[in-house]
N, C-alpha and C positions, 0 to 999 in steps of 0.2 A: 594602881589602886592598892590600899592597905588591906592586909589579910583580915583585919577586924571588920572593915566595912563590907568586905565580901561575905564573911560569915554571917554578919547581921542581915545582909540582903537575902542570903539563902534561907535564914531562919524565918524572915518575913514571908518569903515566897512559899515556904513549907506550910506556914500558918494559913496562907491564902488557899493553898491546895487542900488543906483539911476542911476549910469552910466549904469549898466547892464539892469535895467528895461527900460531905455530909448532906448536901442539898439534893443529890440525885433522887433519893427515895422520897424526899419532901416534895420535889417538883413532880415526880410521877404521880403521887397521890393527888396533888393539886390539879394537874391537867386532866385527870379523870373526871373532875368536877367543873373545870373552867377551861375555856378555849385557850390553847397555847399562846396565840397572839395577844389576847386580852391579858393573860398573866405577864408576858414579857413587857408589854406596854406599861402596865402599872409598876412593874419591878424597875424598869429603867427610868420612868418618870420620877419615881420616889428617889432613886439614887442620884439623878441629875439635880433635883431640887435641893437635896441635902448638901451635895458638894458645892452647888452654886451659893447656897446660904452661908456656908463656911468660908469659901474662898472668893466671894464676889469682888473683893477689893483688888484682887490680882488682875481683874479685867481692865483696870484703868490703863495699864501699859500693854494691852493686847496687841499682838502683831498679826497681820494677815496670814503669815506662814504658820503660826500656831493654830489658827482656825482651820487651815487646810490640812495640816498634819493630824490634828485631833479628829477632824471629820473623816479622813481617810482610814485612820485606825478604827474609828467608830463603825465605819461601814463593814470592815472585815469582822469586827466583833459582833455586829448585828447579824451578819451572814452566818457566822459560826453558832451563835446562840439560837437563832431561829431554827436552823436545820437540826441542831442538837435536841431542842425541846420538842419539836414536832416529831422527830425520830423516836424520842423517848416514849411517845404515846403508843408506838408499835413494837417496842422491844422491852427487855428487862432492864431495870436500873443498873444492875451490876454489869450487864453486857454493854450498855451504853457507856458506862465509865471506862470499860476496857478499850473500846474502840476510840474513845476520846483520848485515851492515853497513848495511842499510836503516834501522836504528834512528836513523841520523843524520837521517833525514827525519821519523820518527815522534816522536822526543823533543820537538822544538820545538813540534809540534802539540799533544801532550798536556800539555806544560809550560804552554802558553798557556791550556789548558782547566782544568787542575788547580790550577796556581799563579797563574794570571792574570798571566803574565809574557811579554813579547815580546822576543826576542833583538835585539841591536843589528844595524844594517844590514850591517856588514862580516862579522859572524858568519853572517848569513843568506846573504850572497854566497858565503862559504866553504862553507856547506852545499850550495848549488846546484852549485858546482864539484865537491864531494866526491860528490854523487849522480850527476852526469854521469860522473865518473871510475869510479864503481861500475858504471854501465851499460856503459861501454867495457871495463872489466875483465872483464865477463862475456861479452865478444865482441860487444857491441852487439846483443844479441838476448835476448828474454824467452820464447822458445819452449820447448817440451818441459818444461812445468811439471809435475812429477810429485808423487807422494804425499810423498816426502821433503822436497821444496821447500815443500810446504804446511805440514808440521809445523814446519819451520824458520821459516817466516813467522809462525806462531802463537807460536813461541818468542820472536820479537822483542818481543811485547807484554809478556812476562815481564821481559825485560831493560829495556824502556822504563820500567816502573813501579818496577823495582829502582833505576834511576838517579834517578828523580824522588823517590822516598821517602827515599833516602839524603840528597838535597839538603834535603828538608823537615825530617827528624829531626835531622840533624847540625848544622843551623843554630841549634838551640836550645841556649842556654848551660848549661842544667841537666842535660845528659846527657853520659855518658862514651862517646866513640866506640869505645873498646876493648870495652866490654860489649856494645854494639850489634853489633860485628863477631863477638864470641864467639857470640852468640845467632843471628846470621845463619847462621853455619856449622852450629851445632847444629840449628837448625830444618831446614836442608837435609838434614843427615845423618839425622835422625830420620824425615823424610818419605820419604827413599829406603829406609830400613830397612823402614818400613811397607809401601811399595809393592812392595818386593822380596818380602816375606813374602806379600803378597796374590797374587803371581804364582808362589809356590812356589819362590822363589830364595833360597838361603843363600849370601851372598857369602863367608862364612868357610869354606865347604866346597866350594870350586871349585879346579880345577887351573889354576895360573897359569904361563904361559910367561915366559921371561926378558924378552921384549919387553913383555909385559903389565905386569910388575913395574916395568920402567923407565918406562913411560907413566904408571902410577899414581903413582910417586914424583915425576916431573916435574910432572904436572898437579896432584897433591895438594899438594906443597910450594910450588912456584912459581906454578902457574896458579890455585890456590884459596886456600891459607893466606896466602901473601904478597900475591897480587893483590887478592883481595876485602877483606882487612884494610886494605891500603894505600889502596884506593879509598874506603873509609869515612873514612879520615883526611884524604885530600887533596881530596876533592870539595867540601869546605866552602870551599875557596879558589878555586873556579871555578863555573861554572854547568852545569845539566844539558845544555843544548844544546852547550856547548863540550866537555863530557865526551864526548857522543855523536859529535861531530865528530872528536875524537882517536881514538875507538874505530873510526871508519870506516876507519882504516888497517889494521884487523885483516885484511881480505881481501887487502891488499897483502902482508902478511907470510905469510898463508896461501898465497897464490899462489907466493911465493918458495920457501917450504919444501916446497910440493907439487912444485915443479920440482927440488928437491934430494933429497928422501926418497922412495924408490920405494914403491909400494903392495905390500902383502903378497900380495894376490890376483893382481895382474897382473904384478908385478915390474917395473913401468914407472913413470916419473914423469909428472906432468901439466904438459907444456910449453905455455905460453900463446902466442897469436899476438901480433903486433906491436901491434895495436890495444889489447890488454889492458895492455901496458906504458904506452901513452899514457894509459890510465885511471889507472894508478898515479901518473903525473905530475900529473894533474888533482887527484887526492886530496891530494897533497902541496901543490900550489898553494893548494887550498882551506884547508888547515890554516895555511899561511903568512898568507893574507889574514885569517883569523880572529884571528891573533896581533897584527895592527896595532893600535896604541893600546891596549896591554894594560891600562892603568889605567882605561879607559873601557868595557871589554868586559863590563859587567854588564847583566843583563836589566832591561828597563823594566817597572815595576809597572803593571798596568792599573787604572784608577780604577773 
């Protein structure tokens, strides 16, 4: 792949990461007023309808394998998002963002197992810097691990396999990434509808505040429709480990926006200590190190 395409792919993934990072505090405020499953159902329904409206002509040449691939990716996305948002109800927005960022460590491990690919040395050095940065971002402590943190950690595995399977499926020449993206969002929306019904929740029959509507629009249009569709397109120009490394900047954006946007419950912002900002710097350094020699940053196949 050309260096230009790879840099563009990384820039788009970083933009997606900023959108996700900014949404942590918005989601926490919203789920204090709205059931998490109702929120996710409306978010994914909106995203799916938008993508379906824009790209419906692509379905004329739909293949069964694209339906299967998209649905499988959508399942792991559903799993990750559901556990993350429910976990967010029981922990801090900045802490949730930190634990979600741990995918930067899990992805290379599972990519080596599933795809039998070992990341290049400079990428792994970048991962080490990013992980250290995540640790400092959390205040250099792993104490007070609560139920919400546990659910968020489980959510990481959903995100890990979503990243890996996107890499596996979109690398095949006989599939249309658009159709995979459509069925990824459809699968997530349908699963949320089913689980909402199982818990007796009707997302279409709930009272929404102006803040909730704003959050659903931002996360549905930008954080889901745009973000997950773009991810399917651009991830073929990079590697799972590199994608996870860029996504490790999510808690950095999460911390920034948590310091700007006040909580609905406490009417206060989450101000980080100095050591956390040092962690942000290490994450940035890790991403820069991983960008060295962009033409050579391909994972090595295991024999």
